[in-house]
C-alpha positions in Angstrom: 10.4 -4.5 -3.3 7.4 -6.6 -2.3 5.2 -6.8 0.8 3.4 -10.1 1.5 0.5 -10.3 3.9 -1.2 -13.3 5.3 -4.6 -12.0 6.5 -5.4 -15.1 8.6 -2.5 -14.2 10.9 -4.2 -11.0 12.2 -7.7 -11.0 10.7 -9.1 -7.9 12.4 -6.3 -5.7 11.3 -5.5 -7.0 7.8 -8.6 -8.2 5.9 -9.9 -4.6 5.3 -6.4 -3.6 4.0 -6.1 -6.6 1.7 -9.5 -6.4 0.2 -9.7 -2.6 -0.3 -6.3 -1.8 -1.7 -6.0 -0.7 -5.4 -3.1 0.0 -7.8 -1.4 3.2 -7.1 -2.6 3.4 -3.6 -0.1 5.2 -1.4 0.6 3.3 1.8 3.1 3.7 4.7 4.9 0.6 5.5 6.3 0.5 9.1 8.8 -2.2 10.1 10.7 -2.7 13.3 13.8 -4.8 12.3 13.9 -8.0 14.2 11.3 -6.6 16.6 13.7 -4.3 18.4 15.0 -0.8 17.9 13.3 2.1 16.1 10.6 1.6 13.6 11.4 2.4 9.9 8.6 4.0 7.9 8.6 4.1 4.1 5.9 5.7 1.9 5.3 3.6 -1.2 2.9 3.1 -4.1 1.3 -0.2 -4.9 2.2 -1.2 -8.5 0.8 -4.7 -8.6 -1.4 -6.9 -6.4 -1.6 -10.7 -6.4 -3.7 -13.0 -4.3 -2.9 -16.6 -3.8 -4.6 -19.3 -1.8 -4.0 -23.0 -1.5 -6.1 -26.1 -0.8 -6.0 -25.3 2.9 -7.5 -21.8 2.1 -4.3 -20.1 3.4 -4.8 -16.7 1.7 -1.6 -14.7 0.8 -1.6 -11.2 -0.8 1.5 -9.7 -2.3 2.0 -6.1 -3.3 4.8 -4.9 -5.6 5.9 -1.5 -4.3 7.7 1.6 -5.6 8.9 4.5 -3.6 6.5 7.4 -3.3 7.5 11.0 -3.5 6.0 12.4 -0.4 7.0 16.0 -1.1 4.9 16.2 -4.3 1.1 16.5 -4.2 -0.2 14.7 -7.3 -3.6 15.4 -8.8 -6.4 13.2 -7.5 -9.6 12.9 -9.4 -12.7 14.0 -7.6 -10.7 15.7 -4.8 -11.7 19.2 -3.8 -8.1 20.2 -3.1 -5.9 18.3 -5.5 -8.4 17.7 -8.2 -8.3 21.4 -9.5 -7.0 21.8 -13.0 -3.5 23.5 -13.4 -2.7 23.2 -9.7 -1.2 19.8 -9.3 1.2 17.4 -10.9 0.1 14.3 -12.8 1.1 10.9 -11.8 0.7 7.5 -13.5 
């Protein structure tokens, strides 16, 4: 699955997200189908990031996503809780 963002469409909400995201970041994608009904939330990991912009400087960022296992706490380097040896699971 992919997620495509055009930061110029909503600059105050999206530029920080587009410029700060890194590989393996866990994000929650919230979508309301056709703008009606209940929102659907999926927790995902970013597997690839691509930035494209054309002659008109229309910037587009695309993330390739993978499902995130929200029940498992993976080890995170330099984290006081999950960065303790022999207490977490390793992720790649």
